GUDO-327735 format. One line per field, with one value per residue: residue number from 1; x, y, z of N, C-alpha, C in turn. Coordinates in steps of 0.05 Angstrom, whole numbers, plus 5000, padded with zeros to 4 digits. Last residue first. Layout:
% GUDO-327735
nr = NUM, ...
neast = X, ...
nnorth = Y, ...
nup = Z, ...
caeast = X, ...
canorth = Y, ...
caup = Z, ...
ceast = X, ...
cnorth = Y, ...
cup = Z, ...
% end
This chain:
% GUDO-327735
nr = 334, 333, 332, 331, 330, 329, 328, 327, 326, 325, 324, 323, 322, 321, 320, 319, 318, 317, 316, 315, 314, 313, 312, 311, 310, 309, 308, 307, 306, 305, 304, 303, 302, 301, 300, 299, 298, 297, 296, 295, 294, 293, 292, 291, 290, 289, 288, 287, 286, 285, 284, 283, 282, 281, 280, 279, 278, 277, 276, 275, 274, 273, 272, 271, 270, 269, 268, 267, 266, 265, 264, 263, 262, 261, 260, 259, 258, 257, 256, 255, 254, 253, 252, 251, 250, 249, 248, 247, 246, 245, 244, 243, 242, 241, 240, 239, 238, 237, 236, 235, 234, 233, 232, 231, 230, 229, 228, 227, 226, 225, 224, 223, 222, 221, 220, 219, 218, 217, 216, 215, 214, 213, 212, 211, 210, 209, 208, 207, 206, 205, 204, 203, 202, 201, 200, 199, 198, 197, 196, 195, 194, 193, 192, 191, 190, 189, 188, 187, 186, 185, 184, 183, 182, 181, 180, 179, 178, 177, 176, 175, 174, 173, 172, 171, 170, 169, 168, 167, 166, 165, 164, 163, 162, 161, 160, 159, 158, 157, 156, 155, 154, 153, 152, 151, 150, 149, 148, 147, 146, 145, 144, 143, 142, 141, 140, 139, 138, 137, 136, 135, 134, 133, 132, 131, 130, 129, 128, 127, 126, 125, 124, 123, 122, 121, 120, 119, 118, 117, 116, 115, 114, 113, 112, 111, 110, 109, 108, 107, 106, 105, 104, 103, 102, 101, 100, 99, 98, 97, 96, 95, 94, 93, 92, 91, 90, 89, 88, 87, 86, 85, 84, 83, 82, 81, 80, 79, 78, 77, 76, 75, 74, 73, 72, 71, 70, 69, 68, 67, 66, 65, 64, 63, 62, 61, 60, 59, 58, 57, 56, 55, 54, 53, 52, 51, 50, 49, 48, 47, 46, 45, 44, 43, 42, 41, 40, 39, 38, 37, 36, 35, 34, 33, 32, 31, 30, 29, 28, 27, 26, 25, 24, 23, 22, 21, 20, 19, 18, 17, 16, 15, 14, 13, 12, 11, 10, 9, 8, 7, 6, 5, 4, 3, 2, 1
neast = 5791, 5729, 5674, 5625, 5568, 5569, 5586, 5628, 5647, 5666, 5660, 5705, 5759, 5813, 5807, 5763, 5803, 5861, 5865, 5871, 5830, 5801, 5809, 5833, 5847, 5887, 5889, 5891, 5837, 5806, 5813, 5815, 5831, 5775, 5728, 5710, 5682, 5644, 5596, 5564, 5549, 5520, 5488, 5507, 5480, 5468, 5460, 5435, 5476, 5459, 5409, 5395, 5417, 5393, 5415, 5382, 5381, 5381, 5393, 5436, 5495, 5550, 5620, 5675, 5742, 5792, 5834, 5844, 5870, 5873, 5951, 6002, 5996, 5935, 5866, 5828, 5767, 5722, 5677, 5618, 5588, 5551, 5493, 5423, 5398, 5370, 5334, 5290, 5278, 5332, 5351, 5314, 5331, 5381, 5358, 5326, 5365, 5439, 5481, 5541, 5550, 5548, 5581, 5624, 5674, 5694, 5671, 5706, 5750, 5738, 5724, 5777, 5826, 5872, 5945, 5986, 6016, 5977, 5929, 5874, 5846, 5793, 5736, 5739, 5687, 5623, 5572, 5514, 5468, 5420, 5386, 5368, 5315, 5325, 5288, 5253, 5207, 5205, 5196, 5144, 5155, 5188, 5151, 5151, 5202, 5237, 5218, 5266, 5306, 5366, 5425, 5497, 5554, 5614, 5686, 5708, 5773, 5834, 5859, 5867, 5803, 5763, 5715, 5681, 5646, 5605, 5601, 5605, 5647, 5670, 5727, 5761, 5818, 5816, 5827, 5818, 5782, 5715, 5677, 5642, 5629, 5569, 5525, 5455, 5400, 5371, 5386, 5415, 5487, 5543, 5602, 5666, 5724, 5793, 5849, 5892, 5960, 5967, 6003, 6021, 5994, 5957, 5967, 6004, 5985, 5975, 6031, 6055, 5998, 5984, 5952, 5913, 5887, 5845, 5877, 5901, 5844, 5794, 5795, 5839, 5849, 5879, 5846, 5863, 5896, 5915, 5956, 5944, 5926, 5971, 5990, 5953, 5963, 6018, 6013, 5963, 5990, 6036, 6026, 5984, 6031, 6049, 6005, 6009, 6063, 6062, 6026, 6054, 6120, 6165, 6184, 6210, 6206, 6176, 6154, 6149, 6106, 6069, 6024, 5970, 5979, 5940, 5899, 5856, 5836, 5868, 5856, 5791, 5806, 5834, 5789, 5753, 5773, 5780, 5717, 5706, 5712, 5701, 5670, 5617, 5634, 5650, 5610, 5651, 5678, 5728, 5763, 5738, 5755, 5814, 5830, 5819, 5857, 5898, 5910, 5906, 5957, 6006, 6014, 6032, 6071, 6094, 6051, 6026, 5995, 5973, 5946, 5922, 5941, 5991, 5992, 6033, 6077, 6107, 6110, 6161, 6211, 6237, 6224, 6208, 6167, 6124, 6073, 6047, 6044, 6034, 6016, 5990, 6009, 6063, 6071, 6110, 6114, 6139
nnorth = 2152, 2117, 2110, 2071, 2058, 2004, 1982, 1947, 1914, 1918, 1948, 1975, 2000, 1997, 1985, 2003, 2034, 2082, 2151, 2189, 2218, 2183, 2119, 2058, 1992, 1953, 1906, 1851, 1855, 1885, 1864, 1796, 1729, 1712, 1710, 1642, 1595, 1571, 1605, 1626, 1693, 1702, 1734, 1742, 1746, 1788, 1791, 1789, 1774, 1717, 1707, 1715, 1720, 1701, 1705, 1716, 1688, 1724, 1759, 1781, 1759, 1783, 1757, 1762, 1761, 1774, 1807, 1875, 1894, 1946, 1972, 1958, 1901, 1877, 1844, 1830, 1833, 1815, 1834, 1824, 1870, 1903, 1925, 1934, 1951, 1913, 1896, 1923, 1889, 1876, 1929, 1945, 1906, 1923, 1969, 1957, 1934, 1947, 1895, 1861, 1796, 1738, 1718, 1713, 1696, 1648, 1621, 1632, 1613, 1552, 1554, 1564, 1560, 1614, 1606, 1598, 1645, 1682, 1663, 1680, 1616, 1587, 1559, 1497, 1451, 1460, 1473, 1488, 1536, 1575, 1578, 1632, 1649, 1673, 1719, 1721, 1727, 1774, 1818, 1837, 1834, 1835, 1821, 1768, 1728, 1689, 1617, 1576, 1555, 1526, 1505, 1522, 1499, 1528, 1547, 1597, 1621, 1650, 1718, 1750, 1760, 1802, 1857, 1873, 1915, 1908, 1961, 1988, 2030, 2076, 2109, 2155, 2116, 2052, 1980, 1932, 1900, 1894, 1866, 1892, 1938, 1967, 2018, 2010, 2036, 2092, 2117, 2157, 2165, 2185, 2146, 2157, 2144, 2103, 2088, 2039, 2007, 1943, 1885, 1811, 1766, 1748, 1761, 1726, 1676, 1687, 1682, 1631, 1582, 1541, 1475, 1474, 1448, 1411, 1371, 1356, 1345, 1298, 1237, 1203, 1176, 1195, 1167, 1125, 1151, 1177, 1204, 1251, 1233, 1219, 1272, 1299, 1271, 1276, 1336, 1332, 1307, 1342, 1382, 1365, 1344, 1393, 1413, 1381, 1389, 1438, 1432, 1394, 1405, 1379, 1321, 1280, 1248, 1228, 1188, 1115, 1067, 1021, 0969, 0921, 0858, 0812, 0785, 0815, 0822, 0858, 0905, 0914, 0930, 0979, 1004, 1012, 1046, 1087, 1096, 1107, 1121, 1086, 1018, 1001, 0974, 0920, 0879, 0829, 0786, 0787, 0802, 0846, 0879, 0867, 0892, 0955, 0959, 0955, 0986, 1037, 1020, 1032, 1092, 1097, 1077, 1144, 1189, 1217, 1226, 1207, 1189, 1130, 1096, 1079, 1050, 1072, 1081, 1043, 1011, 0965, 0946, 0944, 0897, 0847, 0836, 0871, 0863, 0837, 0882, 0949, 1011, 1043, 1106, 1159, 1195, 1223, 1230, 1272
nup = 3144, 3134, 3171, 3178, 3226, 3283, 3345, 3392, 3452, 3504, 3547, 3564, 3528, 3502, 3453, 3419, 3378, 3410, 3381, 3341, 3325, 3291, 3324, 3288, 3279, 3251, 3207, 3203, 3155, 3114, 3068, 3066, 3039, 3085, 3124, 3160, 3159, 3201, 3189, 3148, 3164, 3240, 3284, 3352, 3410, 3471, 3538, 3599, 3637, 3616, 3616, 3575, 3507, 3443, 3381, 3318, 3252, 3188, 3150, 3139, 3172, 3166, 3153, 3190, 3204, 3249, 3269, 3275, 3339, 3383, 3411, 3421, 3438, 3425, 3422, 3364, 3331, 3291, 3261, 3221, 3171, 3167, 3204, 3181, 3141, 3117, 3159, 3189, 3240, 3252, 3268, 3305, 3352, 3368, 3382, 3429, 3460, 3454, 3476, 3485, 3475, 3461, 3412, 3367, 3381, 3402, 3364, 3321, 3333, 3344, 3278, 3256, 3308, 3326, 3318, 3343, 3348, 3379, 3423, 3457, 3490, 3485, 3524, 3547, 3571, 3578, 3616, 3593, 3600, 3603, 3544, 3498, 3457, 3390, 3339, 3295, 3322, 3345, 3312, 3321, 3390, 3433, 3479, 3473, 3475, 3426, 3432, 3480, 3483, 3460, 3491, 3503, 3530, 3539, 3561, 3602, 3578, 3572, 3553, 3509, 3469, 3427, 3413, 3352, 3309, 3260, 3207, 3144, 3110, 3067, 3034, 3046, 3027, 3020, 3017, 2964, 2945, 2964, 2978, 3031, 3049, 3038, 3077, 3093, 3079, 3125, 3170, 3166, 3207, 3221, 3223, 3256, 3222, 3234, 3198, 3217, 3222, 3218, 3244, 3241, 3259, 3226, 3177, 3156, 3137, 3092, 3073, 3097, 3092, 3148, 3171, 3235, 3293, 3302, 3323, 3273, 3239, 3260, 3237, 3196, 3152, 3086, 3028, 2983, 2919, 2883, 2885, 2906, 2953, 2980, 2984, 3016, 3060, 3076, 3083, 3128, 3172, 3180, 3204, 3246, 3279, 3294, 3318, 3367, 3389, 3401, 3446, 3481, 3477, 3457, 3417, 3411, 3349, 3286, 3260, 3263, 3244, 3253, 3224, 3223, 3208, 3161, 3133, 3116, 3167, 3195, 3151, 3160, 3212, 3203, 3175, 3210, 3248, 3220, 3209, 3258, 3313, 3367, 3370, 3360, 3316, 3322, 3379, 3413, 3427, 3444, 3399, 3383, 3427, 3425, 3372, 3371, 3419, 3386, 3349, 3384, 3415, 3391, 3392, 3457, 3490, 3500, 3472, 3405, 3343, 3279, 3221, 3181, 3136, 3090, 3041, 3010, 3032, 3013, 2955, 2944, 2922, 2970, 3009, 3006, 3060, 3086, 3083, 3125, 3159, 3143, 3162, 3196, 3218, 3238, 3294, 3345, 3421, 3474
caeast = 5798, 5764, 5684, 5650, 5579, 5563, 5575, 5620, 5627, 5680, 5642, 5702, 5726, 5809, 5823, 5755, 5779, 5849, 5860, 5882, 5841, 5818, 5794, 5840, 5825, 5889, 5887, 5911, 5855, 5801, 5819, 5795, 5839, 5803, 5735, 5716, 5690, 5669, 5614, 5588, 5549, 5537, 5481, 5508, 5495, 5471, 5471, 5411, 5462, 5491, 5430, 5381, 5430, 5390, 5415, 5397, 5363, 5399, 5357, 5421, 5468, 5539, 5593, 5650, 5719, 5773, 5844, 5826, 5879, 5869, 5918, 5984, 6009, 5961, 5885, 5847, 5791, 5737, 5704, 5629, 5610, 5554, 5516, 5441, 5406, 5388, 5346, 5294, 5257, 5323, 5363, 5309, 5308, 5374, 5384, 5322, 5342, 5409, 5470, 5512, 5554, 5555, 5560, 5590, 5671, 5698, 5657, 5677, 5748, 5741, 5712, 5749, 5808, 5850, 5922, 5982, 6035, 5989, 5966, 5889, 5858, 5816, 5750, 5751, 5711, 5634, 5604, 5527, 5491, 5441, 5388, 5389, 5318, 5325, 5307, 5288, 5209, 5214, 5222, 5147, 5134, 5198, 5158, 5123, 5175, 5233, 5230, 5235, 5286, 5343, 5396, 5472, 5537, 5591, 5658, 5693, 5742, 5816, 5851, 5882, 5820, 5767, 5745, 5680, 5671, 5607, 5608, 5590, 5642, 5648, 5714, 5726, 5809, 5825, 5819, 5841, 5808, 5735, 5682, 5647, 5666, 5581, 5550, 5486, 5417, 5380, 5368, 5394, 5464, 5514, 5588, 5640, 5707, 5757, 5836, 5868, 5939, 5980, 5993, 6027, 6017, 5957, 5938, 6012, 5997, 5947, 6023, 6061, 6023, 5972, 5975, 5919, 5910, 5831, 5861, 5914, 5868, 5799, 5765, 5843, 5819, 5877, 5855, 5844, 5895, 5886, 5969, 5959, 5900, 5952, 6008, 5965, 5938, 6015, 6028, 5963, 5964, 6040, 6029, 5973, 6005, 6069, 6019, 5991, 6052, 6072, 6015, 6026, 6092, 6162, 6164, 6224, 6196, 6193, 6164, 6156, 6133, 6069, 6050, 5988, 5974, 5966, 5922, 5882, 5820, 5867, 5883, 5807, 5792, 5847, 5815, 5746, 5775, 5801, 5739, 5695, 5736, 5705, 5685, 5619, 5612, 5671, 5616, 5633, 5646, 5701, 5764, 5734, 5731, 5804, 5829, 5804, 5829, 5889, 5898, 5896, 5929, 5989, 6005, 5998, 6066, 6100, 6065, 6027, 6016, 5984, 5974, 5926, 5915, 5979, 5975, 6005, 6056, 6095, 6107, 6132, 6185, 6249, 6213, 6216, 6180, 6157, 6083, 6051, 6071, 6029, 6044, 5974, 5999, 6045, 6076, 6092, 6125, 6112
canorth = 2181, 2112, 2116, 2082, 2056, 2024, 1976, 1979, 1914, 1898, 1934, 1947, 1998, 2001, 1978, 1978, 2032, 2054, 2125, 2172, 2230, 2212, 2138, 2079, 2010, 1965, 1927, 1855, 1839, 1897, 1887, 1814, 1759, 1709, 1715, 1676, 1600, 1559, 1608, 1611, 1675, 1708, 1714, 1758, 1728, 1776, 1793, 1797, 1797, 1726, 1690, 1725, 1708, 1717, 1691, 1720, 1684, 1705, 1744, 1793, 1737, 1782, 1772, 1745, 1777, 1747, 1785, 1859, 1893, 1920, 1971, 1985, 1919, 1874, 1864, 1818, 1843, 1805, 1838, 1823, 1846, 1883, 1917, 1914, 1970, 1929, 1883, 1935, 1898, 1853, 1911, 1953, 1898, 1898, 1974, 1971, 1914, 1938, 1906, 1872, 1821, 1752, 1719, 1714, 1725, 1672, 1615, 1637, 1643, 1571, 1549, 1581, 1553, 1605, 1622, 1579, 1623, 1687, 1663, 1684, 1652, 1587, 1580, 1526, 1462, 1442, 1470, 1471, 1525, 1578, 1572, 1614, 1656, 1652, 1717, 1725, 1705, 1760, 1816, 1828, 1842, 1849, 1847, 1783, 1740, 1711, 1649, 1590, 1544, 1542, 1501, 1527, 1491, 1529, 1544, 1564, 1627, 1628, 1692, 1728, 1767, 1780, 1850, 1866, 1906, 1910, 1940, 1980, 2010, 2076, 2085, 2161, 2144, 2073, 2003, 1955, 1901, 1911, 1863, 1861, 1942, 1945, 2010, 2004, 2012, 2075, 2090, 2157, 2148, 2185, 2166, 2139, 2164, 2111, 2111, 2040, 2028, 1969, 1903, 1836, 1773, 1740, 1772, 1746, 1679, 1685, 1705, 1656, 1602, 1556, 1485, 1473, 1461, 1443, 1384, 1364, 1349, 1323, 1253, 1225, 1173, 1188, 1198, 1135, 1128, 1165, 1176, 1258, 1245, 1194, 1250, 1305, 1271, 1259, 1328, 1349, 1301, 1305, 1391, 1379, 1324, 1380, 1427, 1391, 1354, 1436, 1449, 1391, 1410, 1385, 1351, 1298, 1247, 1246, 1207, 1143, 1087, 1045, 0976, 0950, 0868, 0830, 0769, 0802, 0803, 0838, 0889, 0899, 0903, 0956, 0999, 0997, 1022, 1078, 1100, 1085, 1132, 1108, 1044, 1012, 0988, 0944, 0901, 0856, 0777, 0789, 0777, 0825, 0879, 0868, 0865, 0929, 0964, 0937, 0956, 1027, 1022, 1004, 1074, 1103, 1057, 1111, 1182, 1204, 1234, 1210, 1199, 1150, 1106, 1092, 1035, 1066, 1100, 1043, 1032, 0975, 0952, 0951, 0936, 0862, 0820, 0868, 0886, 0826, 0858, 0919, 0992, 1026, 1088, 1145, 1172, 1231, 1224, 1265
caup = 3140, 3118, 3139, 3199, 3199, 3269, 3326, 3380, 3428, 3478, 3535, 3577, 3530, 3526, 3464, 3432, 3377, 3386, 3395, 3346, 3352, 3284, 3308, 3313, 3269, 3277, 3213, 3202, 3161, 3149, 3074, 3067, 3049, 3078, 3101, 3157, 3134, 3186, 3208, 3142, 3143, 3217, 3267, 3327, 3395, 3446, 3520, 3569, 3636, 3620, 3646, 3585, 3531, 3472, 3400, 3330, 3276, 3207, 3155, 3137, 3158, 3177, 3137, 3179, 3188, 3237, 3259, 3261, 3312, 3384, 3401, 3417, 3458, 3421, 3433, 3385, 3346, 3312, 3256, 3248, 3180, 3143, 3202, 3201, 3159, 3099, 3147, 3164, 3221, 3252, 3251, 3280, 3330, 3353, 3368, 3407, 3450, 3465, 3448, 3504, 3470, 3501, 3425, 3364, 3369, 3417, 3393, 3312, 3334, 3355, 3300, 3248, 3284, 3335, 3313, 3335, 3334, 3343, 3408, 3430, 3495, 3487, 3503, 3553, 3570, 3564, 3611, 3601, 3584, 3616, 3571, 3501, 3483, 3399, 3367, 3287, 3303, 3358, 3315, 3294, 3366, 3412, 3478, 3458, 3489, 3440, 3415, 3471, 3502, 3457, 3481, 3505, 3510, 3547, 3542, 3602, 3586, 3572, 3567, 3510, 3484, 3439, 3424, 3382, 3325, 3292, 3215, 3168, 3113, 3082, 3037, 3036, 3037, 3007, 3033, 2983, 2939, 2961, 2958, 3028, 3035, 3054, 3064, 3106, 3065, 3101, 3164, 3169, 3175, 3222, 3208, 3258, 3238, 3216, 3219, 3194, 3235, 3207, 3245, 3227, 3268, 3251, 3180, 3164, 3173, 3105, 3069, 3109, 3086, 3127, 3159, 3199, 3277, 3293, 3338, 3293, 3236, 3268, 3236, 3219, 3172, 3112, 3048, 3002, 2946, 2877, 2878, 2883, 2941, 2977, 2967, 2989, 3054, 3074, 3063, 3101, 3152, 3162, 3185, 3222, 3265, 3273, 3303, 3346, 3372, 3384, 3424, 3461, 3485, 3488, 3418, 3428, 3379, 3302, 3246, 3284, 3238, 3258, 3240, 3221, 3233, 3159, 3148, 3100, 3148, 3196, 3149, 3142, 3218, 3215, 3157, 3183, 3257, 3218, 3183, 3244, 3289, 3360, 3376, 3379, 3313, 3333, 3349, 3412, 3406, 3460, 3412, 3363, 3419, 3453, 3370, 3358, 3425, 3418, 3343, 3368, 3427, 3390, 3375, 3442, 3461, 3506, 3492, 3427, 3362, 3303, 3234, 3205, 3141, 3112, 3063, 2998, 3042, 3040, 2959, 2957, 2900, 2947, 3014, 2981, 3039, 3097, 3064, 3098, 3164, 3153, 3143, 3169, 3224, 3211, 3277, 3328, 3395, 3454
ceast = 5831, 5774, 5716, 5656, 5601, 5568, 5565, 5611, 5627, 5666, 5646, 5679, 5726, 5778, 5821, 5780, 5786, 5824, 5848, 5883, 5874, 5835, 5814, 5817, 5827, 5868, 5878, 5919, 5884, 5825, 5826, 5810, 5817, 5809, 5758, 5726, 5696, 5696, 5641, 5600, 5563, 5533, 5500, 5509, 5486, 5486, 5463, 5440, 5454, 5484, 5458, 5403, 5417, 5399, 5408, 5393, 5384, 5385, 5360, 5385, 5447, 5508, 5571, 5628, 5693, 5747, 5825, 5840, 5854, 5860, 5900, 5956, 5999, 5973, 5915, 5871, 5809, 5765, 5713, 5658, 5608, 5573, 5524, 5474, 5419, 5397, 5371, 5327, 5264, 5289, 5347, 5329, 5298, 5354, 5378, 5337, 5335, 5390, 5445, 5510, 5532, 5564, 5564, 5574, 5642, 5692, 5673, 5666, 5722, 5744, 5716, 5733, 5786, 5842, 5894, 5953, 6019, 6005, 5965, 5921, 5863, 5820, 5775, 5755, 5711, 5669, 5616, 5558, 5502, 5473, 5416, 5383, 5336, 5328, 5300, 5296, 5240, 5217, 5221, 5174, 5147, 5175, 5173, 5136, 5168, 5211, 5219, 5241, 5260, 5320, 5379, 5451, 5507, 5576, 5639, 5676, 5731, 5791, 5830, 5876, 5852, 5795, 5747, 5706, 5670, 5634, 5599, 5595, 5618, 5640, 5691, 5715, 5789, 5807, 5831, 5822, 5821, 5766, 5704, 5668, 5668, 5610, 5564, 5501, 5448, 5393, 5366, 5372, 5438, 5500, 5556, 5624, 5678, 5753, 5808, 5851, 5913, 5949, 5991, 6001, 6022, 5977, 5934, 5990, 5997, 5967, 5994, 6049, 6023, 5997, 5971, 5941, 5907, 5857, 5850, 5893, 5887, 5836, 5772, 5816, 5817, 5844, 5853, 5856, 5872, 5881, 5932, 5960, 5914, 5932, 5992, 5977, 5950, 5988, 6012, 5983, 5958, 6013, 6034, 5996, 5994, 6047, 6037, 5991, 6036, 6075, 6034, 6020, 6070, 6136, 6161, 6214, 6212, 6195, 6189, 6169, 6124, 6100, 6048, 6000, 5994, 5961, 5943, 5904, 5839, 5861, 5888, 5829, 5797, 5830, 5832, 5771, 5769, 5803, 5767, 5715, 5730, 5718, 5685, 5647, 5613, 5654, 5635, 5639, 5630, 5676, 5740, 5742, 5720, 5774, 5818, 5802, 5804, 5868, 5887, 5888, 5908, 5969, 6000, 5991, 6042, 6088, 6065, 6052, 6011, 5993, 5965, 5951, 5910, 5956, 5973, 5982, 6036, 6070, 6092, 6137, 6153, 6229, 6227, 6205, 6183, 6172, 6110, 6065, 6070, 6047, 6034, 5996, 5988, 6037, 6060, 6102, 6106, 6129
cnorth = 2179, 2143, 2119, 2092, 2068, 2022, 2001, 1975, 1943, 1901, 1912, 1930, 1965, 2000, 1975, 1970, 2000, 2050, 2098, 2145, 2211, 2223, 2168, 2106, 2035, 1988, 1932, 1888, 1852, 1882, 1901, 1845, 1775, 1713, 1719, 1688, 1643, 1577, 1594, 1614, 1652, 1681, 1723, 1728, 1735, 1755, 1780, 1802, 1810, 1764, 1703, 1732, 1715, 1709, 1710, 1715, 1692, 1708, 1719, 1787, 1761, 1778, 1766, 1763, 1757, 1775, 1759, 1837, 1865, 1917, 1946, 1987, 1950, 1892, 1855, 1853, 1838, 1821, 1833, 1810, 1846, 1868, 1900, 1923, 1953, 1946, 1893, 1923, 1908, 1869, 1893, 1947, 1919, 1889, 1944, 1970, 1922, 1934, 1923, 1896, 1839, 1782, 1734, 1723, 1731, 1701, 1645, 1641, 1646, 1599, 1557, 1578, 1565, 1584, 1608, 1587, 1606, 1665, 1666, 1681, 1647, 1616, 1596, 1533, 1487, 1442, 1453, 1470, 1512, 1562, 1582, 1605, 1630, 1661, 1691, 1722, 1701, 1726, 1787, 1807, 1821, 1844, 1858, 1814, 1762, 1725, 1668, 1610, 1556, 1537, 1520, 1516, 1498, 1522, 1527, 1570, 1600, 1634, 1680, 1711, 1741, 1785, 1826, 1853, 1894, 1898, 1934, 1956, 2006, 2046, 2085, 2139, 2144, 2098, 2030, 1974, 1907, 1890, 1883, 1847, 1908, 1949, 1988, 2002, 2022, 2042, 2074, 2131, 2153, 2174, 2166, 2162, 2152, 2136, 2113, 2067, 2035, 1986, 1934, 1855, 1803, 1754, 1769, 1772, 1710, 1689, 1703, 1675, 1618, 1571, 1516, 1488, 1460, 1453, 1405, 1377, 1371, 1325, 1291, 1244, 1189, 1189, 1182, 1158, 1142, 1148, 1159, 1233, 1238, 1208, 1229, 1288, 1277, 1252, 1303, 1344, 1310, 1304, 1355, 1380, 1346, 1360, 1407, 1403, 1367, 1407, 1448, 1410, 1401, 1389, 1346, 1326, 1274, 1241, 1220, 1161, 1106, 1045, 1009, 0946, 0902, 0835, 0790, 0781, 0790, 0813, 0857, 0890, 0890, 0931, 0976, 0976, 1000, 1053, 1081, 1078, 1105, 1115, 1070, 1031, 1012, 0964, 0920, 0871, 0805, 0788, 0767, 0796, 0852, 0858, 0857, 0902, 0945, 0928, 0945, 1000, 1022, 1011, 1046, 1091, 1074, 1094, 1149, 1195, 1227, 1214, 1214, 1159, 1125, 1107, 1049, 1059, 1096, 1053, 1036, 1005, 0959, 0969, 0944, 0886, 0842, 0855, 0878, 0838, 0838, 0901, 0967, 1004, 1072, 1122, 1164, 1211, 1226, 1251
cup = 3123, 3123, 3142, 3166, 3201, 3239, 3305, 3358, 3412, 3451, 3516, 3566, 3543, 3542, 3495, 3451, 3396, 3396, 3388, 3375, 3357, 3307, 3306, 3301, 3298, 3280, 3242, 3207, 3170, 3161, 3102, 3080, 3050, 3056, 3098, 3133, 3137, 3173, 3209, 3165, 3142, 3193, 3239, 3300, 3370, 3432, 3495, 3551, 3599, 3613, 3641, 3621, 3556, 3495, 3423, 3361, 3296, 3235, 3169, 3155, 3160, 3161, 3152, 3171, 3186, 3227, 3248, 3256, 3302, 3351, 3393, 3416, 3448, 3435, 3431, 3395, 3373, 3316, 3289, 3244, 3205, 3158, 3178, 3186, 3180, 3111, 3135, 3168, 3198, 3224, 3234, 3259, 3317, 3334, 3348, 3389, 3424, 3450, 3456, 3481, 3480, 3491, 3451, 3380, 3371, 3413, 3409, 3350, 3331, 3357, 3331, 3262, 3281, 3304, 3320, 3337, 3330, 3335, 3377, 3430, 3464, 3482, 3508, 3525, 3564, 3555, 3591, 3602, 3603, 3604, 3580, 3531, 3494, 3428, 3381, 3315, 3293, 3347, 3323, 3295, 3347, 3387, 3446, 3456, 3470, 3454, 3434, 3446, 3492, 3468, 3483, 3490, 3514, 3526, 3555, 3581, 3586, 3594, 3556, 3526, 3487, 3448, 3430, 3387, 3352, 3302, 3253, 3186, 3145, 3084, 3072, 3040, 3021, 3025, 3022, 2994, 2962, 2958, 2950, 2997, 3030, 3024, 3061, 3073, 3077, 3100, 3145, 3166, 3185, 3198, 3212, 3236, 3240, 3237, 3214, 3210, 3209, 3219, 3232, 3236, 3262, 3271, 3214, 3184, 3181, 3137, 3084, 3095, 3099, 3117, 3141, 3192, 3249, 3284, 3329, 3309, 3254, 3261, 3243, 3222, 3197, 3131, 3069, 3018, 2963, 2906, 2874, 2876, 2913, 2958, 2965, 2979, 3019, 3059, 3058, 3083, 3128, 3154, 3164, 3191, 3250, 3263, 3278, 3320, 3361, 3371, 3401, 3438, 3474, 3493, 3447, 3430, 3395, 3325, 3257, 3262, 3251, 3261, 3244, 3246, 3221, 3194, 3155, 3110, 3131, 3188, 3167, 3140, 3187, 3218, 3177, 3181, 3234, 3230, 3191, 3222, 3267, 3338, 3358, 3387, 3338, 3322, 3348, 3376, 3406, 3446, 3440, 3383, 3402, 3438, 3399, 3367, 3403, 3417, 3372, 3350, 3410, 3401, 3366, 3410, 3447, 3482, 3491, 3451, 3384, 3322, 3258, 3205, 3165, 3113, 3090, 3026, 3027, 3043, 2993, 2963, 2908, 2921, 2982, 2980, 3010, 3077, 3060, 3083, 3138, 3141, 3156, 3158, 3198, 3217, 3259, 3305, 3372, 3426
% end
């Protein structure tokens, strides 16, 4: 696979010494063979046939090509690297180049790149953040009985200390790929949920739309991919969800995505649960639930639970061997 920047124009070739070539770059991509020429060919063929270029995808990129053609130029590509053997590596390299080139363009008050998705959702992260996805430390927890009053939230903690109490729904995500489905709401929940029905929507069986990727610590899920794996298809008792809806202050504060490693299941993603959000009901998937979170595209980072392997006081890893994959409640740090 080859990795390239796109947008240099023919009319800039005279006098390279005084020209900032980067200023005209508007796209970074990866591909094989002559992929970098396809962008221009697509636009030129549409213009030759008298078609509206608005029918083409990525209108920002298309318009920059049209503008260059109008100025008498012909966008060219420059190869940055080649020999990448896997698509995953190519996406990571693409994401790095997009972020670096964009940073230079913005610093010079130039238009940013027209890429719609950075590295197909990959992104560059610093080593401190990546530590959350590769390291694991034990966190001993014990369930705490509560009387239905407000649950205690640890959302603003700077650290976790013995005696701290917090509430959460732990869910176990895995390394296997699954079908991804697009579901649609069919109706509000039936009358048996009473006043809670307005806060529950029943979802249809859904259409297969691709793959829900398994976990790989070297290329962690994007926020959207992590949310897709974490928030739905969990087996929770109807009466329990009803209680959280009727008395939102008693609902758990955080949705914590655990990913199994060799010795346990480790917290890799944390989202605050929306106390006034709408729960999804999946009757065709063994009557399971979708959990509402606040801002699915921004899991909490940093968070004191990240990189922690929750275990019970007897040393057993929470949710490591449980088939249900979900556990909710109030917990105290031991």
